[in-house]
N, C-alpha and C positions, 0 to 999 in steps of 0.2 A: 366483799368488803364488810367490815365491822365498824360500828360506831357505838359510842356511850361515853360515860364520864371519864374513861381512861383514855379514849380516842376520839375527842370531839370532831376532828377533822378526817378521821378514818384510820383504818388499819386493814392489812391484807392477810388472809388465810387461804391456804390450798386445801379446800374441803375434801377434794377426792383423795387426798393423802392421809386423811385422818380416819381413826377408828370411830365407828358411830358411837361407841361407849364414851368418848370424850367430847361429843358435840355439845353437851351440856356439863359444864364443870365449874365448881367453886372451890378454891383452895387458898391457903395462906401464901402470900408473897415471899419469895427468897430474892432479895434485891441485890444486884451487882452493877457497879459503876463502869465495868468494862468486861469484854469477852474473857480476858485473861483471868480476872477475879473468879468468874464463873467456872471455868475449867479447873482452877485450883480446888474450888469447893466440890465439884464433881469428883475429881480425882481423890479427895479426902472423905468421900461418902457423907457430905454434909447436907446434900439435897435428899429429901424424903418423898416416898410415894404420896402423891396427892398435891404436892407443892406446885405453885406456879413460879417458874423462874422468871425474873424480870431482868433484862440487860438493858441498861440505858447509857446515854452519852455516846452511842454508836450510830446515830443519825447523820444526815448530810453535814451539819455543822459541827457536831461533836465528834463525829468519826471520820471527818475530813473525806467525805465522799461515799460514805456507807460501806464499810467492810462487811464481807459476808461472814455469816455465824457458822461456818463450816465445822469448825472443831468442836463447838458446843453440840451441834446437832448430831455429829458423829458419835461423841461420847454418850449422849443420851440414847441413840438408836442402838448402841452396842451393849447397853446396860439393862438391868431389870426394870428401870424407870421408864422405859420406852412406852409403855401403854398406860402410864399413871401420872405423868407430870406434863404440864403445858409450859410452853416458852413464849414470852412476850417481849419484844424489843422494838426500839426505834431504828434499829439496823435492818439489814436485809438478809434474805435466804436466797439460795439458787433454786432452780426449777426442779431439782432432784430431792429436795427436802421432803421428809415424810413426817408424819405425827402432827400433833396440835401445836404448830409453829406460827406464831402471829407476829408479823413484822411491819416495818414502815409506820409504826404508830405516830400519828400527827396530832398536835404539835409535839416535836421531839423534846427530850429533857433539857438539851442545852439552850433552848429558848424559854424554858420554864413551863413546858407542857405538864399535863397532870402526871405523866410518868416520872417526872422529876420529884414529885411529892410522895410517891409510894414508899412505904416502910416495911421492913421485915414483919411478917405477920398479918398485914393487911389482907383482907379477903379480895380477891379478884374473881369476878364472875364472867364465865364465857358461855354464851348461848348462841351457838351457830344458826339454828332454826330461826331464831329472832334477829339474827345479825347484830348481836350486842356484845360489848366489851366493856364491863363496868368495875370501877373501883368502888368497893362498899365501905366509904368513909364519908361521914356526913360533912356537909358543905362548910359548917363553922370550923370543923377541924382542918379541913383542906385550906381554908382561907388563912388560918393560923400558920399552917406550914408554908403557904406561899409567901407570907410576910417574912418568914425566917430563911427562906431559899435565897441562895446567892449562886449567881452562874459560875461555873468552874473556869479556871484559867485556860485560855487557849493552849492547845497542844503545840501549836506552832505560831510564832509571833511576828515573823517576817517572811516576805517573799510571796509568790503566787498562791501557795496554799493558805497563807494567813489571810490574804484578800478574799479567796474563795469562801473560807469559813465565815468571814465577816458578812458576805453579800449572797450566800447561797439561800435559795428559797427551800420551802418544805418538800418532802417527798411527795406529798399530795399534789404538787405543782411541778413535779418532774425533777426536783433537786437540782435545778439550773441556777446559774448566777442571776440575781436580780439587783437592780440598782434603783 
């Protein structure tokens, strides 16, 4: 478990699947509002060594049940970026994921968690030995961004999935329906 200014309620990383060289890493954020946006950027060679990929709006509420980031992790592991970029998301990973992949960031972007406020170029600090995940942006700037932030429109507006999205709790509490 990691905590910090980017994940006040926690995030999960599988340390045994990481290279020790990435246990402490700081890099500029490359922000994507969906897994599909990130895949296009990876396919277009827009992500550079040292970057920290941020995929948001894929958590329980935003991603309607937390889709697995399988395509992104596969693209990274098959490229030269494998040992030099980190991935941070409010979505989830499978048990087979390798590399510096941090998921289940809470609170998620769809409810206004700090991950919703990250912008391209912001520095993200990962410190596995200290169990830290921090966004290196001062509190005044974060507050200004929070005031400007607006929740995204729901992906689905009717039916069971709409009700689920409206009532689901955070991943840190099991991503179960709460009322």
